ChimeraX commands (.cxc) that place a marker at each C-alpha (Angstrom):
marker #1 position 0.00,0.00,0.00 radius 0.5
marker #1 position 1.46,3.30,-1.08 radius 0.5
marker #1 position 0.74,6.33,1.09 radius 0.5
marker #1 position 0.78,9.80,-0.40 radius 0.5
marker #1 position 1.31,12.94,1.63 radius 0.5
marker #1 position -0.05,16.45,1.42 radius 0.5
marker #1 position 1.88,19.47,2.65 radius 0.5
marker #1 position 0.01,21.60,5.18 radius 0.5
marker #1 position 2.11,24.52,6.32 radius 0.5
marker #1 position 5.44,23.01,7.29 radius 0.5
marker #1 position 4.08,19.50,7.86 radius 0.5
marker #1 position 3.34,16.55,5.61 radius 0.5
marker #1 position 0.04,14.87,6.44 radius 0.5
marker #1 position -0.73,11.36,5.11 radius 0.5
marker #1 position -3.68,11.20,2.76 radius 0.5
marker #1 position -5.34,8.05,4.00 radius 0.5
marker #1 position -8.20,6.72,1.94 radius 0.5
marker #1 position -10.32,3.82,3.10 radius 0.5
marker #1 position -12.07,2.29,0.07 radius 0.5
marker #1 position -15.07,0.84,1.92 radius 0.5
marker #1 position -15.33,3.41,4.69 radius 0.5
marker #1 position -18.94,4.36,3.93 radius 0.5
marker #1 position -21.37,3.48,6.69 radius 0.5
marker #1 position -24.22,1.14,5.95 radius 0.5
marker #1 position -27.49,3.07,6.02 radius 0.5
marker #1 position -29.18,0.25,7.92 radius 0.5
marker #1 position -27.13,0.40,11.10 radius 0.5
marker #1 position -30.18,1.70,12.98 radius 0.5
marker #1 position -30.61,3.46,16.30 radius 0.5
marker #1 position -28.36,1.23,18.40 radius 0.5
marker #1 position -25.66,1.04,15.74 radius 0.5
marker #1 position -25.57,4.83,15.58 radius 0.5
marker #1 position -25.37,5.06,19.37 radius 0.5
marker #1 position -22.49,2.59,19.27 radius 0.5
marker #1 position -20.76,4.61,16.56 radius 0.5
marker #1 position -21.11,7.83,18.54 radius 0.5
marker #1 position -19.81,6.12,21.68 radius 0.5
marker #1 position -16.79,4.67,19.86 radius 0.5
marker #1 position -15.92,8.02,18.24 radius 0.5
marker #1 position -16.10,9.95,21.50 radius 0.5
marker #1 position -14.78,7.42,24.02 radius 0.5
marker #1 position -12.72,4.80,22.19 radius 0.5
marker #1 position -11.18,6.49,19.18 radius 0.5
marker #1 position -8.48,3.81,19.04 radius 0.5
marker #1 position -11.00,0.98,18.62 radius 0.5
marker #1 position -13.00,3.07,16.14 radius 0.5
marker #1 position -9.88,3.69,14.03 radius 0.5
marker #1 position -8.85,0.03,14.08 radius 0.5
marker #1 position -12.33,-1.12,13.03 radius 0.5
marker #1 position -12.43,1.52,10.30 radius 0.5
marker #1 position -9.00,0.64,8.93 radius 0.5
marker #1 position -9.72,-3.11,9.02 radius 0.5
marker #1 position -13.04,-2.47,7.23 radius 0.5
marker #1 position -14.96,-4.08,10.10 radius 0.5
marker #1 position -16.81,-1.01,11.41 radius 0.5
marker #1 position -20.08,-1.69,9.54 radius 0.5
marker #1 position -20.02,-5.33,10.58 radius 0.5
marker #1 position -19.47,-4.33,14.21 radius 0.5
marker #1 position -22.26,-1.73,14.18 radius 0.5
marker #1 position -24.72,-4.10,12.50 radius 0.5
marker #1 position -23.93,-6.73,15.14 radius 0.5
marker #1 position -24.59,-4.17,17.89 radius 0.5
marker #1 position -27.91,-3.27,16.23 radius 0.5
marker #1 position -28.99,-6.90,15.91 radius 0.5
marker #1 position -27.99,-7.86,19.45 radius 0.5
marker #1 position -29.55,-4.74,21.00 radius 0.5
marker #1 position -32.90,-5.28,19.25 radius 0.5
marker #1 position -32.96,-8.90,20.35 radius 0.5
marker #1 position -32.14,-7.99,23.96 radius 0.5
marker #1 position -34.83,-5.27,24.06 radius 0.5
marker #1 position -37.38,-7.75,22.73 radius 0.5
marker #1 position -36.43,-10.38,25.33 radius 0.5
marker #1 position -36.46,-7.86,28.20 radius 0.5
marker #1 position -39.89,-6.50,27.21 radius 0.5
marker #1 position -41.30,-10.04,26.97 radius 0.5
marker #1 position -39.89,-10.90,30.40 radius 0.5
marker #1 position -41.34,-7.74,31.95 radius 0.5
marker #1 position -44.74,-8.51,30.41 radius 0.5
marker #1 position -44.69,-11.99,31.95 radius 0.5
marker #1 position -43.54,-10.68,35.32 radius 0.5
marker #1 position -46.20,-7.94,35.47 radius 0.5
marker #1 position -48.89,-10.17,33.90 radius 0.5
marker #1 position -49.46,-7.88,30.91 radius 0.5
marker #1 position -51.40,-9.97,28.41 radius 0.5
marker #1 position -53.55,-9.63,25.32 radius 0.5
marker #1 position -56.56,-9.76,27.62 radius 0.5
marker #1 position -55.43,-6.49,29.23 radius 0.5
marker #1 position -54.98,-5.05,25.74 radius 0.5
marker #1 position -58.60,-5.90,24.91 radius 0.5
marker #1 position -60.04,-4.67,28.22 radius 0.5
marker #1 position -57.94,-1.57,28.90 radius 0.5
marker #1 position -55.98,-0.55,25.84 radius 0.5
marker #1 position -54.56,2.70,27.25 radius 0.5
marker #1 position -53.18,0.94,30.33 radius 0.5
marker #1 position -51.61,-1.71,28.08 radius 0.5
marker #1 position -50.00,0.97,25.87 radius 0.5
marker #1 position -48.68,2.81,28.93 radius 0.5
marker #1 position -47.14,-0.34,30.38 radius 0.5
marker #1 position -45.63,-1.45,27.07 radius 0.5
marker #1 position -44.07,1.98,26.50 radius 0.5
marker #1 position -42.62,1.93,30.02 radius 0.5
marker #1 position -41.23,-1.57,29.51 radius 0.5
marker #1 position -39.63,-0.57,26.21 radius 0.5
marker #1 position -38.00,2.53,27.71 radius 0.5
marker #1 position -36.63,0.53,30.64 radius 0.5
marker #1 position -35.37,-2.23,28.33 radius 0.5
marker #1 position -33.66,0.30,26.04 radius 0.5
marker #1 position -31.91,1.95,29.01 radius 0.5
marker #1 position -30.65,-1.42,30.22 radius 0.5
marker #1 position -29.39,-2.40,26.76 radius 0.5
marker #1 position -27.70,0.96,26.23 radius 0.5
marker #1 position -25.84,0.71,29.54 radius 0.5
marker #1 position -24.89,-2.98,29.30 radius 0.5
marker #1 position -24.33,-3.50,25.58 radius 0.5
marker #1 position -23.59,-0.21,23.88 radius 0.5
marker #1 position -21.93,2.01,26.49 radius 0.5
marker #1 position -19.63,-0.57,28.05 radius 0.5
marker link #1:1,2 radius 0.2
marker link #1:2,3 radius 0.2
marker link #1:3,4 radius 0.2
marker link #1:4,5 radius 0.2
marker link #1:5,6 radius 0.2
marker link #1:6,7 radius 0.2
marker link #1:7,8 radius 0.2
marker link #1:8,9 radius 0.2
marker link #1:9,10 radius 0.2
marker link #1:10,11 radius 0.2
marker link #1:11,12 radius 0.2
marker link #1:12,13 radius 0.2
marker link #1:13,14 radius 0.2
marker link #1:14,15 radius 0.2
marker link #1:15,16 radius 0.2
marker link #1:16,17 radius 0.2
marker link #1:17,18 radius 0.2
marker link #1:18,19 radius 0.2
marker link #1:19,20 radius 0.2
marker link #1:20,21 radius 0.2
marker link #1:21,22 radius 0.2
marker link #1:22,23 radius 0.2
marker link #1:23,24 radius 0.2
marker link #1:24,25 radius 0.2
marker link #1:25,26 radius 0.2
marker link #1:26,27 radius 0.2
marker link #1:27,28 radius 0.2
marker link #1:28,29 radius 0.2
marker link #1:29,30 radius 0.2
marker link #1:30,31 radius 0.2
marker link #1:31,32 radius 0.2
marker link #1:32,33 radius 0.2
marker link #1:33,34 radius 0.2
marker link #1:34,35 radius 0.2
marker link #1:35,36 radius 0.2
marker link #1:36,37 radius 0.2
marker link #1:37,38 radius 0.2
marker link #1:38,39 radius 0.2
marker link #1:39,40 radius 0.2
marker link #1:40,41 radius 0.2
marker link #1:41,42 radius 0.2
marker link #1:42,43 radius 0.2
marker link #1:43,44 radius 0.2
marker link #1:44,45 radius 0.2
marker link #1:45,46 radius 0.2
marker link #1:46,47 radius 0.2
marker link #1:47,48 radius 0.2
marker link #1:48,49 radius 0.2
marker link #1:49,50 radius 0.2
marker link #1:50,51 radius 0.2
marker link #1:51,52 radius 0.2
marker link #1:52,53 radius 0.2
marker link #1:53,54 radius 0.2
marker link #1:54,55 radius 0.2
marker link #1:55,56 radius 0.2
marker link #1:56,57 radius 0.2
marker link #1:57,58 radius 0.2
marker link #1:58,59 radius 0.2
marker link #1:59,60 radius 0.2
marker link #1:60,61 radius 0.2
marker link #1:61,62 radius 0.2
marker link #1:62,63 radius 0.2
marker link #1:63,64 radius 0.2
marker link #1:64,65 radius 0.2
marker link #1:65,66 radius 0.2
marker link #1:66,67 radius 0.2
marker link #1:67,68 radius 0.2
marker link #1:68,69 radius 0.2
marker link #1:69,70 radius 0.2
marker link #1:70,71 radius 0.2
marker link #1:71,72 radius 0.2
marker link #1:72,73 radius 0.2
marker link #1:73,74 radius 0.2
marker link #1:74,75 radius 0.2
marker link #1:75,76 radius 0.2
marker link #1:76,77 radius 0.2
marker link #1:77,78 radius 0.2
marker link #1:78,79 radius 0.2
marker link #1:79,80 radius 0.2
marker link #1:80,81 radius 0.2
marker link #1:81,82 radius 0.2
marker link #1:82,83 radius 0.2
marker link #1:83,84 radius 0.2
marker link #1:84,85 radius 0.2
marker link #1:85,86 radius 0.2
marker link #1:86,87 radius 0.2
marker link #1:87,88 radius 0.2
marker link #1:88,89 radius 0.2
marker link #1:89,90 radius 0.2
marker link #1:90,91 radius 0.2
marker link #1:91,92 radius 0.2
marker link #1:92,93 radius 0.2
marker link #1:93,94 radius 0.2
marker link #1:94,95 radius 0.2
marker link #1:95,96 radius 0.2
marker link #1:96,97 radius 0.2
marker link #1:97,98 radius 0.2
marker link #1:98,99 radius 0.2
marker link #1:99,100 radius 0.2
marker link #1:100,101 radius 0.2
marker link #1:101,102 radius 0.2
marker link #1:102,103 radius 0.2
marker link #1:103,104 radius 0.2
marker link #1:104,105 radius 0.2
marker link #1:105,106 radius 0.2
marker link #1:106,107 radius 0.2
marker link #1:107,108 radius 0.2
marker link #1:108,109 radius 0.2
marker link #1:109,110 radius 0.2
marker link #1:110,111 radius 0.2
marker link #1:111,112 radius 0.2
marker link #1:112,113 radius 0.2
marker link #1:113,114 radius 0.2
marker link #1:114,115 radius 0.2
marker link #1:115,116 radius 0.2
marker link #1:116,117 radius 0.2
view
């Protein structure tokens, strides 16, 4: 691999080009959170993943795993609190409130344990 340099003032800066450095548009909410976290807190890991062309793969894996964990957590909370389809039929607003609360709690748990770790 040949590296070219560009002169900026008195310094020569390498012109690094990564051929497949474009982000996949389907990385989703959790993938984007993971990307932001890597850029701001672990620039070394971000750079290595980018240079090895594994960043998209890593972010898509975060997205997939986070969605699966949120789904499992919400299902477990529904079972624990006895939130069923019967409640949905009898008191739809209560069901919506509980489901929204469960989703928010599950997302917070996943963000802390999977994305921001």
